[in-house]
C-alpha positions in Angstrom: 65.4 55.8 -1.6 64.1 53.6 1.2 64.5 50.1 0.0 61.9 48.3 2.3 58.2 48.5 1.3 56.0 49.3 4.3 52.9 47.4 4.9 49.5 48.3 3.6 48.0 48.4 7.1 50.4 51.2 8.0 49.7 53.1 4.7 46.2 54.0 5.3 43.6 55.1 2.8 44.0 57.7 0.0 40.4 58.9 0.9 41.4 59.9 4.4 44.5 61.5 3.4 42.7 63.6 0.9 40.2 64.7 3.5 43.1 65.6 5.8 44.6 67.7 3.1 41.4 69.5 2.5 41.0 70.4 6.3 44.7 71.5 6.4 44.3 73.7 3.6 41.4 75.6 5.1 42.2 79.4 5.6 40.4 81.4 8.2 37.5 83.4 6.7 38.2 82.2 3.2 36.8 78.6 3.3 38.6 75.4 2.5 41.2 75.2 -0.4 40.2 72.0 -2.5 42.7 69.4 -2.0 44.3 67.6 -5.0 42.8 64.2 -5.9 45.9 62.3 -4.7 44.4 59.0 -5.3 43.7 59.7 -9.0 47.3 61.2 -9.3 49.0 58.1 -7.9 46.7 55.7 -9.6 47.2 57.1 -13.0 47.5 54.2 -15.6 50.7 55.7 -17.3 52.8 55.5 -13.9 55.5 52.8 -13.8 55.3 49.8 -11.5 58.6 50.9 -10.2 57.1 54.2 -9.1 54.1 52.6 -7.5 56.6 50.5 -5.4 58.5 53.5 -4.3 55.0 55.1 -3.3 54.7 52.4 -0.8 58.3 52.7 0.5 58.1 56.6 0.8 54.6 56.7 2.0 53.8 59.1 -0.8 50.1 59.5 -0.2 50.9 60.7 3.3 53.7 63.0 1.9 51.3 64.6 -0.6 48.8 65.3 2.3 51.4 66.8 4.4 53.4 68.9 1.8 50.6 71.2 0.7 51.7 71.3 -3.0 48.9 72.3 -5.1 47.9 72.7 -8.9 49.5 75.6 -10.5 52.5 75.9 -8.3 56.2 76.4 -9.2 58.4 73.9 -7.6 62.3 73.2 -7.6 63.3 69.6 -7.2 66.8 69.7 -5.9 69.0 66.6 -6.7 66.4 65.2 -8.8 68.2 61.9 -9.5 66.3 59.4 -11.5 63.2 61.7 -11.5 60.6 60.0 -9.2 60.0 63.1 -7.2 60.2 65.4 -10.4 57.4 63.3 -12.1 55.2 63.2 -9.0 55.5 67.0 -8.5 54.9 67.5 -12.3 51.6 65.6 -12.1 50.5 67.3 -8.9 51.2 70.9 -10.2 49.6 70.2 -13.5 49.8 72.0 -16.8 49.5 75.3 -15.1 52.3 74.8 -12.7 56.2 74.4 -13.5 58.7 72.0 -12.1 62.4 72.6 -12.2 64.5 69.5 -12.1 67.9 70.2 -10.8 71.0 68.0 -10.6 74.8 68.5 -10.4 76.5 67.4 -13.6 77.6 64.1 -12.3 74.0 63.0 -11.3 72.7 64.5 -14.5 75.1 62.5 -16.6 74.3 59.3 -14.5 70.6 59.7 -14.9 70.5 61.1 -18.4 68.6 58.1 -19.8 66.2 57.8 -17.0 65.2 61.5 -17.1 64.8 61.5 -21.0 62.5 58.6 -20.7 60.3 60.3 -18.1 60.2 63.6 -20.2 58.7 61.7 -23.2 55.4 61.6 -21.3 53.1 64.3 -22.0 52.3 64.7 -18.2 55.9 66.0 -17.7 55.6 68.8 -20.5 55.8 71.3 -17.4 59.2 70.2 -16.4 62.5 72.1 -17.2 65.8 70.5 -16.5 68.6 72.4 -14.8 72.3 71.4 -14.3 74.2 73.3 -11.7 76.3 72.9 -8.6 74.5 72.1 -5.3 75.5 75.2 -3.9 74.0 77.2 -6.5 70.9 75.0 -7.3 68.4 77.6 -8.6 68.3 78.1 -12.3 69.1 81.5 -13.5 66.1 83.8 -13.6 64.0 81.5 -11.4 62.5 82.9 -8.3 59.3 83.5 -6.3 58.9 79.6 -6.1 56.1 78.0 -4.1 58.1 75.1 -3.0 61.6 73.5 -3.0 62.1 69.7 -2.4 65.3 68.0 -1.5 64.8 64.2 -0.7 67.2 61.7 0.5 70.3 63.4 -0.6 71.2 66.2 2.0 73.2 63.5 3.6 75.1 62.8 0.3 75.6 66.5 -0.2 77.1 66.8 3.2 80.2 64.8 2.3 80.7 66.5 -1.1 82.6 69.7 -1.8 79.5 71.8 -1.4 79.0 74.9 0.5 75.8 73.9 2.3 75.3 77.3 4.0 75.3 78.9 0.6 72.9 76.3 -0.9 70.5 76.8 1.9 70.6 80.6 1.4 70.2 80.3 -2.3 67.0 78.2 -1.7 65.8 80.6 0.8 66.2 83.5 -1.6 64.4 81.6 -4.5 61.3 81.1 -2.5 58.5 83.5 -2.2 57.4 84.6 1.3 55.7 81.8 2.8 57.2 79.4 0.4 58.1 75.8 1.5 61.2 73.8 1.7 60.4 70.1 2.0 63.3 67.8 3.2 63.3 64.1 3.9 66.4 62.0 4.8 67.5 58.8 6.6 68.2 59.6 10.3 71.5 59.0 12.2 71.9 58.6 15.9 71.5 61.7 17.9 74.8 63.6 18.0 76.3 61.9 15.0 76.1 65.1 12.9 77.4 64.3 9.4 80.0 61.9 10.5 78.2 58.8 9.1 76.7 60.5 6.0 79.2 58.7 3.5 79.4 55.5 5.6 75.8 54.9 6.6 74.0 57.3 4.3 72.4 58.9 7.3 72.3 62.3 8.9 71.6 63.7 12.4 68.1 65.3 12.2 69.2 68.2 14.6 72.2 68.9 12.4 70.2 69.3 9.3 67.7 71.4 11.0 70.1 73.6 12.4 71.9 74.3 9.0 68.6 75.0 7.3 67.3 77.3 10.0 70.6 79.2 9.9 69.6 80.3 6.4 66.4 82.0 7.8 64.0 79.1 7.5 61.4 78.4 10.2 60.4 74.8 10.9 56.7 74.6 9.9 56.1 71.0 10.6 57.3 67.4 10.8 55.9 64.2 9.9 56.3 60.7 11.5 55.0 58.3 8.8 58.5 57.2 7.9 59.5 56.8 11.6 60.7 53.4 12.8 61.8 53.2 16.5 63.1 49.7 15.9 65.8 51.1 13.6 69.0 51.5 15.7 70.4 53.9 13.1 73.8 52.4 13.4 73.9 50.4 10.1 74.1 51.3 6.4 70.6 52.0 5.1 70.9 49.4 2.3 71.7 46.7 4.9 69.3 47.5 7.5 67.3 44.4 8.7 64.4 46.8 9.5 62.7 49.7 7.8 64.9 52.6 8.0 64.1 55.4 10.3 63.5 58.6 8.2 62.4 62.1 9.0 60.3 64.4 6.9 60.6 68.3 7.6 58.6 71.3 6.3 60.3 74.6 6.5 58.8 78.0 5.7 60.3 81.2 4.4 58.7 83.7 6.7 56.1 86.1 5.4 
């Protein structure tokens, strides 16, 4: 998770973002697809102060406008960790949607209390937990997913004993045609590959993209709201003197 909270001036307003999402959802000949009320989702009174702080650091309002996740969707959150993204997705897709919260056994054990505490909230009644290896992250029998998220952990997976090619192929197979894979991570210097993934908790953007596209995905969009050209990308993210440069990618399974 990005540790440094961005300034309010750079965050923009929820209203503008919701309008942007509305326009982005327009389909030729079919009229606009109504956007989620992201402001209301993020302002829900039962959300924790810690999650609100994470909203600021991760520019969550901008992410929601970019991602295109809507009510009723089925979404898999890979490497759900402490459950921040899991809870956010559950609120966005609503009672008619479904969220599968996946983690490897070690992560599930480490975050057990956090996840159980979140799942006590009725807003997360649409969440199903799944424990599996990262190279086989899709729960048995689950398919035709609308979206998969993998945030700030691809770099960690890259130094584990994980077959990333198989992981990416499994995610590709689990999505419906036109389904989305959303990935965010801390950027390393160009050409670094995965060589600093364990030491700096960063990954070369081009390397990640190459691995994902090798599974059949097509890059559908990138977002720059977490970019910071002042980050030299050569220090451990937790010790960075400036906000960490991060990239956000949206991939599509071709129709």
